[in-house]
C-alpha positions in Angstrom: 115.0 134.5 86.4 113.0 135.2 89.5 110.8 132.5 90.8 108.4 132.5 93.7 108.3 129.2 95.6 105.3 128.3 97.8 106.7 128.7 101.3 104.9 128.9 104.6 101.9 131.2 104.5 103.4 133.3 101.7 106.1 132.7 99.2 109.9 132.7 98.8 111.5 134.6 95.9 114.6 133.1 94.5 117.0 134.0 91.6 117.8 131.1 89.3 119.5 130.7 85.9 117.4 131.6 82.9 117.9 128.1 81.5 116.1 126.5 84.4 113.1 124.3 83.4 110.0 125.3 85.5 107.0 123.0 85.7 103.6 124.2 86.9 100.2 122.4 87.2 98.3 122.4 83.9 95.9 125.4 83.8 92.6 124.4 85.4 90.3 127.3 86.0 89.1 127.8 89.5 85.4 127.4 89.9 83.6 130.8 89.9 81.1 129.6 92.5 82.5 126.6 94.4 79.6 126.5 96.8 77.1 126.2 93.9 79.3 123.6 92.2 79.4 121.5 95.4 75.6 121.8 95.8 75.1 120.6 92.2 77.5 117.7 92.8 75.6 116.6 95.9 72.4 116.7 94.0 73.8 115.1 90.8 76.5 112.7 92.1 78.5 110.1 90.4 77.3 106.5 90.7 74.6 106.9 93.2 71.4 108.8 94.2 71.5 112.4 95.4 72.6 112.8 99.0 69.2 114.0 100.1 67.6 110.8 98.7 70.0 108.7 100.7 69.2 110.0 104.1 66.0 110.1 106.2 65.0 112.2 109.2 66.2 110.4 112.3 69.3 109.0 110.7 72.6 109.4 112.5 75.4 110.9 110.3 79.2 110.9 110.6 81.2 113.3 108.4 84.9 112.7 108.2 87.1 115.7 107.4 90.9 116.3 106.8 93.2 117.5 109.6 95.2 120.7 109.7 98.1 119.2 107.7 96.0 119.1 104.6 94.8 122.1 102.6 91.4 120.6 102.1 88.8 123.4 102.0 86.7 122.0 104.8 85.3 125.4 105.6 83.5 125.2 102.2 82.8 121.4 102.0 81.4 120.9 105.5 78.8 123.7 105.5 77.6 122.7 102.1 77.0 119.1 103.4 75.3 120.4 106.6 72.9 122.6 104.6 72.0 119.7 102.3 71.4 117.4 105.3 69.3 120.0 107.1 67.1 120.3 104.0 66.7 116.5 104.1 65.4 116.8 107.7 68.5 115.7 109.6 68.8 117.7 112.9 72.1 118.9 114.3 72.1 116.5 117.2 72.2 113.6 114.8 75.5 114.8 113.1 79.0 114.1 114.3 82.1 115.5 112.7 85.3 113.4 112.8 88.7 114.8 112.4 90.7 112.3 110.3 94.0 112.7 112.2 95.4 109.3 111.2 98.6 109.1 113.3 99.0 112.9 113.5 98.7 115.2 116.6 95.4 116.5 117.9 94.4 119.8 116.3 94.0 122.8 118.6 90.7 124.6 119.1 92.0 127.6 117.0 93.0 125.3 114.2 89.6 123.7 114.2 88.0 127.1 113.8 90.4 128.0 111.0 89.5 124.7 109.2 85.8 124.6 109.7 84.7 128.1 110.7 83.3 129.3 114.1 79.7 128.5 113.3 80.4 124.8 112.6 82.7 124.4 115.6 80.2 126.1 117.9 77.2 124.0 116.7 78.3 120.4 116.1 80.2 117.8 118.1 83.7 117.2 116.8 85.6 114.0 117.5 89.4 114.1 117.2 90.3 110.6 116.1 92.7 108.7 118.4 94.2 105.7 116.6 95.5 104.2 119.9 92.3 104.4 122.0 91.0 100.9 121.6 87.8 101.8 123.3 87.0 104.2 120.4 87.7 101.7 117.7 85.5 99.0 116.0 86.9 95.9 114.3 86.4 95.8 110.6 88.6 93.0 109.1 92.0 91.3 109.2 94.2 92.1 106.3 96.3 89.7 104.2 99.3 90.3 106.4 97.4 89.3 109.5 96.9 92.8 110.9 93.7 93.7 112.8 91.9 96.5 110.9 89.8 98.7 113.2 88.3 102.2 112.6 86.6 104.9 114.5 83.7 103.6 116.5 81.5 106.7 116.1 81.9 106.5 112.4 81.0 102.8 112.3 77.9 103.4 114.5 76.5 106.1 112.2 73.7 105.1 109.7 75.1 107.6 107.2 78.8 107.8 106.6 80.2 110.7 104.5 83.9 111.0 103.6 85.4 114.3 102.5 88.8 115.3 101.2 90.8 116.4 98.2 92.6 114.6 95.4 96.3 115.3 94.9 99.3 113.2 94.0 100.5 111.2 97.0 104.0 110.0 97.8 103.1 106.3 98.2 99.4 106.0 97.9 99.3 107.3 94.3 96.6 109.8 95.0 94.9 111.2 98.1 91.2 111.4 98.6 88.7 108.6 98.5 89.4 105.7 100.9 92.3 107.5 102.4 89.8 109.3 104.7 89.2 105.9 106.4 92.7 104.4 106.2 94.8 106.1 107.6 92.4 108.9 108.5 90.2 107.2 111.1 91.9 103.8 111.4 93.5 102.2 114.4 97.3 102.4 114.8 97.8 98.7 113.9 96.0 99.1 110.6 98.0 102.3 109.7 101.4 100.8 110.6 100.6 97.6 108.6 99.4 99.6 105.6 102.4 101.9 105.8 105.0 99.1 106.6 108.5 99.1 105.1 107.8 96.5 102.4 104.6 98.2 101.4 106.1 101.7 101.1 109.2 100.3 99.5 107.2 98.4 96.8 108.1 99.9 93.3 104.4 100.5 92.5 103.8 102.4 95.8 104.6 105.8 94.3 103.4 109.1 93.0 100.3 109.0 90.8 100.3 105.2 90.6 97.1 103.3 91.5 97.1 100.2 89.4 99.0 97.5 91.3 99.7 99.9 94.2 99.1 97.7 97.2 98.8 100.6 99.6 96.1 102.3 97.5 94.2 99.1 96.9 94.1 98.2 100.6 93.0 101.7 101.5 90.1 101.4 99.1 89.3 97.9 100.2 89.1 98.8 103.9 87.1 101.9 103.2 84.5 99.9 101.2 84.3 97.4 104.0 83.0 100.1 106.3 80.1 100.7 103.9 80.5 104.5 103.2 77.3 106.2 102.0 78.9 109.1 100.1 82.1 110.9 99.4 82.8 114.5 98.6 86.2 115.2 97.1 87.7 118.2 95.3 90.8 119.2 93.4 92.7 122.4 94.0 95.0 124.7 92.0 98.3 126.1 93.3 96.5 128.9 95.2 94.3 126.2 96.8 91.2 127.3 95.0 88.7 124.5 94.0 89.0 123.4 90.4 86.8 120.3 90.4 84.1 118.6 92.6 83.7 114.8 92.7 80.8 113.5 94.8 78.9 110.2 95.0 79.9 106.5 95.3 83.4 106.1 96.6 85.0 104.2 93.7 83.4 106.0 90.8 83.6 109.5 92.3 87.2 109.0 93.4 88.3 107.5 90.0 86.7 110.6 88.3 88.7 112.8 90.6 91.9 110.9 89.9 91.4 111.2 86.1 90.9 114.9 86.4 93.9 115.3 88.8 96.2 113.4 86.5 95.7 115.9 83.7 96.6 118.7 86.0 99.4 117.4 88.1 101.4 114.9 86.1 104.0 116.9 84.0 106.2 115.6 81.3 109.9 116.5 81.4 112.4 115.8 78.5 115.0 114.0 80.7 116.2 113.6 84.3 117.9 116.8 85.6 121.1 117.4 87.5 119.5 119.7 90.1 116.0 120.3 91.2 114.6 123.2 93.3 111.2 122.5 95.0 108.8 123.6 97.6 106.3 121.5 99.6 103.3 123.6 98.5 103.5 126.0 101.4 101.3 126.0 104.5 99.9 123.7 105.8 101.7 121.2 103.7 105.2 122.4 104.9 104.3 122.7 108.5 107.0 120.2 109.5 109.7 118.2 107.9 107.6 115.0 108.5 105.2 116.4 105.9 107.8 118.2 103.8 109.7 115.0 102.8 107.0 114.8 100.1 108.5 117.8 98.4 111.9 116.2 98.5 110.6 112.9 97.1 108.6 114.4 94.3 111.5 116.5 93.1 113.8 113.5 93.2 111.5 111.8 90.7 112.9 114.2 88.1 116.6 114.1 89.1 119.3 111.7 88.0 121.0 109.4 90.5 123.7 111.4 92.3 122.1 114.8 91.4 120.8 117.3 94.0 117.5 118.6 95.4 117.2 122.0 97.1 114.0 122.0 99.1 112.4 125.1 100.5 109.9 124.2 103.3 109.3 126.4 106.3 108.8 123.6 108.9 107.4 126.0 111.5 106.8 123.0 113.8 110.3 121.7 113.3 111.0 118.1 112.4 107.5 117.0 113.4 106.2 114.1 115.4 108.3 112.7 118.3 108.4 109.2 117.0 109.6 110.5 113.6 112.4 112.5 115.3 113.5 109.5 117.3 113.6 107.2 114.4 115.7 109.7 112.3 118.4 109.3 114.8 118.4 105.5 115.0 121.0 105.3 112.3 123.8 107.5 111.0 122.9 107.7 107.4 119.9 107.3 105.0 121.0 103.9 103.6 121.2 102.4 107.1 117.8 103.8 107.9 116.3 102.1 104.8 117.9 98.8 105.6 116.5 98.9 109.1 112.9 99.9 108.1 112.6 97.6 105.1 113.1 94.5 107.4 109.7 92.8 107.6 110.1 92.5 111.3 110.6 96.2 111.9 107.7 98.2 113.4 107.8 101.8 114.5 105.4 104.7 114.7 105.9 107.1 111.7 108.5 104.8 110.0 107.0 105.6 106.6 107.9 109.3 107.0 111.5 108.4 107.6 111.5 105.8 104.9 110.3 108.1 102.1 112.8 110.7 103.0 115.6 108.2 103.1 114.6 106.7 99.7 115.1 110.2 98.2 118.3 110.9 100.1 120.0 107.7 98.9 119.4 108.9 95.3 120.2 112.6 95.5 122.1 115.1 97.7 119.4 116.8 99.8 119.5 120.4 100.9 116.9 122.2 103.0 116.1 125.8 103.4 113.7 126.3 106.3 113.1 128.1 109.6 114.9 125.4 111.5 118.4 125.8 113.0 121.1 124.1 111.0 121.8 121.5 113.8 118.2 120.4 113.6 118.3 120.0 109.8 121.4 117.9 110.1 119.6 115.5 112.5 117.3 114.7 109.5 120.4 113.8 107.4 119.8 116.8 105.1 122.2 119.6 104.4 121.2 123.0 105.8 121.1 125.7 103.2 121.3 129.5 104.1 119.8 130.6 100.7 118.3 128.7 97.8 119.9 130.8 95.1 123.3 130.6 96.7 123.1 126.9 97.1 122.1 126.4 93.5 125.0 128.6 92.3 127.5 126.7 94.5 126.1 123.4 93.0 126.5 124.8 89.5 130.1 125.7 90.1 130.9 122.3 91.5 129.1 120.5 88.6 130.9 122.6 86.0 134.3 121.7 87.6 133.3 118.0 87.8 131.5 117.6 84.4 132.8 120.5 82.3 129.3 121.7 81.4 126.4 123.7 82.7 124.1 121.5 84.9 120.4 121.2 84.0 118.0 122.6 86.6 114.4 121.6 87.2 112.1 123.9 89.3 108.8 122.8 91.1 107.5 126.0 92.7 104.4 124.1 93.9 106.0 120.9 95.0 103.7 117.8 94.8 101.1 119.6 92.6 103.6 118.8 89.8 104.9 115.2 89.5 107.7 115.1 86.9 107.7 112.1 84.5 110.2 111.7 81.7 108.3 111.8 78.4 108.3 108.6 76.4 110.2 108.8 73.2 108.3 108.7 69.9 
C-alpha cells in the first residue's frame, strides 16, 4: 500500500506491505467558520464570564502565544482576541503579546509574521520571552523540590492575562495547552529545568495522554493558576492543522474540556504491540529539528514491543536542534548510559528532557531516522540513518522473518503524535 507521511511542509510517500495497520485521528470535522466559532467561545466561555465582561477600558493586557515550533493557529486566535478587546474599549497601547518560547530559540521577524500576520506584528509590541534574563522575571512561588518559580515580568504586571494554545497529546505532560503556556512557556530557566528534571520526566505517569497523577502536568497547572490568569483560549486541530474545537474560559474547566475532546480524537486503540512502527512527527513545524522530533519516536514506541523497531520520518531542517541538546547527546556513548546520567537527582543540564525522552524510546526499540540530515549527524543522536523508509522496512521484514520465522506486524502513524496507540483492554 502507498501511505503519505506528514513530512516537512509537504508529505513523504512510502510503499508498505498491505497488512500494515494504519492508525489515524478519529474523524473530527474541521470548523466551517473557525473565526466565528472563536468569537462565540469568547462570548460564551466555559466556567467564567464573557471576555468583554472581564476587561475594562484602561486595563493592561498580556496575551501569551505559542512559538514557531508549535502549529497553533495564532494567526486566527490572536486577531480574534484583539477584535474582542477593541470592542471592549481596550486600546492597542495597552496590549502586549508574549511569545512563549520556553527554553527554545528566539523566533525571527519573518517567523513572527508567518505566525501572527503582518498587521498584528506591525501594530502591537511583541516580547520574546527569555527564561534566563532575571531582570525580566517575577518570582511566583517555590516548588516542592525547592526550585524558585519565576515567570515573565510583563505578563505578571498585566491586569488581564490571556493564555492561548492548542491541545494535543504531549510526550510527558499528558496534553499540551492550558497551564503549559506559563510553565514552560513564559517561565524562568530554573522553573523549567526543575519541572522537566530527570526524575519528573522518568516517572511512569509522566507520559502520553496521562494527566491524573502526572506530576509534570499537575505542577504546570498549579504554577499557571498561581499567576492568576484571566482567560484561556485553546483549540484542537486535525491532521491538516485545521481547527476542530474551541475551548475558552477559566483555565481548569476550559482546558479539561479540551482534553476530553482531544482524547476522543487522538487516543487510538490497537489490538497488540507491533514488531515495527513507521511514524512521522506531524510535519512542519513539529519536525523542524530532532529535538522536537523525538516525540514521533516516543509515541510510535508506545505501540511497539520491547526489542522491536521504529522508523521515523522527520525532516529536521534545523538539524539536531538546540546547542545544549546536541552537547548532551554526546556526553555518553549509548542511550542507556545517557538515561542513567540524566535520571540521577543531582544532574542538571539545559534540554536534558529532550535527550531523556529520546533515550527512553531507544532503549526499548531499534530507532531509524529518515531526514534531511547527513548520516554522520544522525549517528550523533544514537539513531540509525535510513536512506529510504520503504527499503528500511523491507530490510527489517527480511531480518525478522529469518529470526522469527514469520511475517512481522507493522504499525503506521502517518501523523505522529496526533495518534497515541494504546493496546485495547481485553473483554
